N, C-alpha and C positions, 0 to 999 in steps of 0.2 A: 270846710271853710277854705277860702283862697283857691278853689278849684280852677276857675278861669284864669286868675292871675298866675298861678303856678304853671299851668299849661303853656300860657303865652310867654311868660318870662323864661320858663325852662327851655322852650324852643329857641328863644333868642340867645340865651347864654350857651346852649349846646352848640350853636353854630360857631361860637368863638373858641371852643376847646380845640387845642392843637393848632390854632392859627399862628403861623411863624412870625407875622408882623402886623401890628395894628396901625393904621394911618388915622389922621384926623377925620378923613372922610368916612372910614369904617365906623369910628366911634360915633360920629354924627348920625349915621344911619341906624346904628344899634340903639342909640338914645331915643331916636324917634319911635322905635318899636317899644322901648321901655315906657315912654310917655303914654303911648296909646294903651298899653297893657294896664297902666295905673288908672287912666281915665275910665276905661271900661270897667275896672273894679270899683268905680264910684269913689275914688279918692278925690278929695277937694282940690280944685285947680291950683290955689296958691301953694299947697303942699307939694303937688306934682312939679310945679315950676322950680321950687326951691331944691327939691330932691335931685332932679335931673341936672340942675346947675352945679350942685356939689359934686355929683358923679363926673360931670364933664370936666370940671376944673382939675380934679384928681387924676382923671384918665389922660388928659392931654399933657399933664405934667410928666416928669421923668418916671413916675411910678409905673406907668404902663408902656409907654412908647419905647423905653430902654430896657424893659424887662426881658428875661430869657424866655419866659412863658407868658406873653402878653394877654392871651385869652383868659388864663387862670387868674392873672393879676386883675383884670377888669371885673371878673366875677366876684373876686374878693372885695373889690371896692363897692360893688352893688350891694353885697351882703352887709358890709360894714355900715354903709349909709342907711340900709333898711333898719339895722339895729339901732343906729343913732336916732333915726326918725321915731322909733317906737319906745325909746327911753333907756338904751344902754344895758340895764340890768333889771332883774325883778325887784320891784319895790314892795317889800313885805308890809304886813300890818304892824303898826307901832303899839305894842301891848305892854311896854315897859313903864307902867304907871301903877299907882296904888289901886288895887282891885276895888270895884269892878271897872274894867276898861269899857267905856261906852262906845258902841259903833252905831251911828245914825245912818239909816238907809233912805235915800231920796230917789225920786224918779217919777215918770209919767205912769198913768194907769195902763195896765197891759204890758208893761215892760218886763214883768217877771220878778217883781220886788219880793213878794211874799215867799215864792219858791226859793229865791236866792237866799233869803234869811235862813231858811231850813238847811240849804246846802252849805252855807257858810258856818252854821252852828256845827254841822257834822264835820266839816273840814277842820275847824278849830279843835274839836274833840279828838279827832283821829291823828291829826298832824302836829298840833301844838299842845296836845294833852291838857286842854283847858276845860273847865266846867262852865257851861253856858246857860243863860236865861234869855228868853225872847219875850217881847211884848208888842202888841199892835196898838198904835195910836190912831188907826183909821176908823173913826167913829161914824163915818158916812156910809160905810158898807159893812153891816154886821156879818155878812158872809166872809169878809176878809179876816175877821177875828177868829171865826170858826175854822177857816182854812189854815191859819197859822197854828191853831191848837192841834189840828190833825198832823200838820207837818212836824211840829215840835215833838209829838208823841212818836212819830216815825223815826226821827233822828236821835231820840233820847235826850232832848234838851228840856230844861225846866220852862214851863209856860206860865206867865203872869196874866191872869184873866183881866179883861176890860169889857166895858159895856158901852153901847151906842149913846146912852144919855150922859155919859161922863165927858168932861173937857179933856182934850189931848194933854194939856200941861199937867193936870192932876194925875192922869194915868202914868205919865213917865216919871213924875216925882215919886209916886208910890212904888213903881217898879224898881226904881233906883234904890230906894230904901230897902225893899225886900231882897234885892240882889246882894246888898251889903249884909243883911241879917243872915242870909243863907251862905255867905262867903263865896259867892260866884266870882269866877275870874273875869267873865265877859258878859255884858248886857247888850243884846242887839235889839234896836228899836225900829220896827216897821212903821212907816208913815203913810198918810193918805196920798194917793196919786190923783191926777186929773187927766182928762183927755187932751188937754193942752196947757201950756204955761199961763197962769193967771196970777194977778197981784194977791188975791186972797190966799191962794195956796202958798205962795212964797212968804207971805207975812206969817202964816201959821208955822211953817217949818223953821223960820228964823227964830220964832219964840221958843220952839222946842230946843233949838240949838243953844239958845241963851240959857235955858233951864238946865240942860244936860252937860254942856261944855264937853262934847264928845272928843275922844282922842282920834277917832276916824269918822269922817263924813263921806260915805261912798255913794256915788251916783250910779244907779242901775239903769242901763239903756239897752234897748233892743238893737242888736247889730244889723238886723235886716233893714233898718231905716237908712242905712248908708250914710251919706253926707249929713242928713238931718240929725243923725245920732251925735255927730261932733258939734253941730250948731246948738242942739238942745243942751248938751253938756256945758257949752260955753254960757248959755243963759242961766243955768243953775249955778255955775261957778261965779258969775257976776253977783248973784244974790247970796250965796253961801260959801264959806271957806272950805271947798271940797278938798279932800286929801287923796282921792283916787276914784277910779271908774271900774265898774263891773260890766263887761259886755255879755249880754245873754243871747241865747238862740243862735250861737255861732255854728252849730251843727247844721242849721238850715240856711246859713248865709254862704253862698258859693263865691261871693265877690271879695269880702274882707276890707272894703274901703274904710269902714268906721275904725277898724283897728289901726290903720295906717294914718288916719287923719286926726284922731282925738288928741294925742299927746301934743302935736304941733299946734292945734287950734286952742286948746284949753291950758296947756302947760302942765296938765295933771296926768299922772301915770295910770295906765290900765293895770289893775292889780289882779283881777281874776277874769277867767272866761267861763261862761256857762256852756257846756258842750253836750247837753242832752237833758231829758226830762227827769231822770232819776236823781235821787238825793246825793248820789256819789259823783254826779256829772259836773264837778267844778274843778278847774285847774288853775294853779298859780300862773300868771302870765310872765313868760321869759322871752324878752325880745330876740335874743340870739337864737333860741330854739325855733321861734316862729319864723324868723328870717331864713333859717335852714330849710324849714318845711316849704316855704314859698318857692325857694330855688330848687326844690326836689332833692335836698340832701338828707331829709328825714330828721327825726328827733329820737335817736336811739337812747339817749340819757332819760328822756321822758318815758320811753317805753320800759326801761329797766325800773324806774321809780314806780310806774304803774303796776308792774309785776310784783315788786316787793310789797306794795300796799295791799293788793287784792288776791294774790295767789296763796292758797292754803298750803303752807310749807309742810305741815304734817302729812296731808294727803299726798303731796308730791313725793315725800320721802318714802311713804308706804308703797306707792306705785313703783318707785325705783327699786325698792327692796324686793317687791313681788316679781318684777321682771328679771332681776338678777338671779333669783332662785328658780327661774324657769317656769313660774306659774303664769298661766295665760292671762292675756288682756281681755276682759269681758265687757259686756254692754253697760254694766254699772260704772266701770272705769271710763268708758266712752262718754257716758252722760256727765260724769264729773268734769271732763274736759270742756264740754259745752258750758257748764255752769261757771267754770273758771273764766272762760272767754267772756261770758255775759258780765261778770263782775268787773272785768277790765275794760268794759265799754263796748264790747262786741267787735266783730271783724273789721267793720269800717273804721273804728277808732284806731285799731292796731295798724291797719294798712296805711292809714294817713301818716303814721310816724315812721314808717319804714323807708329807707333811702331808695331812690329810683322808682317810686310808685307812679309819679307823673309820666314816666316814660312808657308805662304799660298802655296798651290799646284801650280806648274808652269802653269797648265791648266787654273786656275782662273785668274792669272795675264795676260796670253796671250789673254784672252777674253776682256781685257780692251782696247778699241779702241777709241781714241779721234776723229777720223774722223766720228764716229757714231753721235757725238754731232752735227756736222755740217749738217749731213743728216737730223737729227730730227728737227733742226732749219729751214732747207729749207722746210720741210713738213708743219710746222706751218706757215711759211711765205706765203705759197701757199693758205692758208685759208683766208676767208673774215673776217673782224673784228667781224661780228655777229657770225660766226662759232667759232672763238677763245673764245668769251665770253660765248657762249652756245653750248658746244661740243655735246650735245645730239642730235642736229639737223643733225649731220654728218652721213648720211646713204649711201646706195649703189652708186648712181650717183655722189654725192658730193665727196665720197672717190675716185672714178675714176678720177674726175676732179683734185683733190688735188694731186694724184699720178702723173698724167701727167704733172701738173704744176711744180712739184718739181723733176721730172726725176727719180721717184722711182716707186715701185710696190704697188698695193693695200694692199698686206700683210704687207708692211713696215708701211703704214698708220694705219692698224689694230694694229700692234705691239706698235706703239707710243701711240695710244689711250688707249691700255691696261695698258701701263706703267704710263700714265697720271692718269688713274682711281686709280691705286695703290697709286700714290703720293697724289692724292686728298684726299683719305681716311686717309692717314697718316697726312696730313696737318689739316684735320678736327679734328683728335684726339689732335694734338698739340694746336689747337685753344681752345680746351676745357680743357686745362691744363694737357693733357695726356703725355707730353714729358718725365717726370720722369718715369712714368709707362712703356713707350715704351723702354727707355734705359735699365730698369731692365729686360724687356723681351728679349732684344737683347744680354744681357751680356753673356749668355752661347754660343752664336753663333759666337762671335768675337774672334780673336786670343788672346793668353795670353798677358797681359800688355796693351791691347788696351783701356780698360775702364779707 
């Protein structure tokens, strides 16, 4: 997300770093670049105008022109205004009510509502330690009810069954009663979507809202629709008292215009981002962190939180102890590293949060391919336990058997073994206390600000 905007804004603000003095002419020229970057990212025109005007007023004031580091001061203003545009701070879910807290999900068909219900159920279980029940009031698509049942089983949420011949109001009343009986903390209600906004759809969801009196009414919208996402959100907000927005498919949206427009147009905060297809791919929306990522400053705090949630601490400790005792790093340990990476969202997700990534050449970023991790894991799975523990025994005939078993070529097996050998050497150094020395050696090769 924000690839194009990050690249263009990053280039613009980089040109200002180290500038001894900024004139009104400089600022005017830079703001023209900023305006073009935002418009190309599909940010709504009124939002662009207001944003650039705020930046201009602050920049031409004493804040920048009389600053000792005017370039840095201007960058800070751009970041502050981006944060202000997106809502200052993360707006969490309001769950401080008598259980069950009802969350009503609204949105157009195809926006990813049902998948988001599952992701949100999992997020509430893992991050808020809440017990969750889910129910589908989409009586027009029986497949949607089955889909929600499957998703609920996957994330470990209670599923309240419903049928196509039932009325949506009856379904939600019964679900609410059952959630009370089972002492659930949260009830998430999935509603019917349409291919476009229509009066019938709005009337139905208004009735459901009246029956449930939800503590949260979240509008789920596909970020790839750009400005239309903000306009659709406004139409729903006019019909329903929305409390927030969930932006889906942000991993496929390279522009990010919806994220920058929605708050300004609807007055409602973005609460979550859908960042992938997996049930773990839901992130709380933090405007300050997103602004940092747009300007190429990374999101180290988000990275740390991701690691704390998904890294298996016991396995990490066992590996550290094993290395300290001088026991070798084998292919089973190597496979564990892939699995941990996949849990954290893959290489692309991690690199997106590292400072300085927009400064890397496009060719480097294009070579990052998460599917390669799956292929490497398949190769290791095709080995015997003995081969994984003692990689030196893997020669010609074994390589051919492993390649055939994993659906790959012998050269793929060779490449994996070469990468494993490099990793093994690095782990050996770390086991001997060479981590600090290795980081010093890497310092000159990493992008500015990465260390």
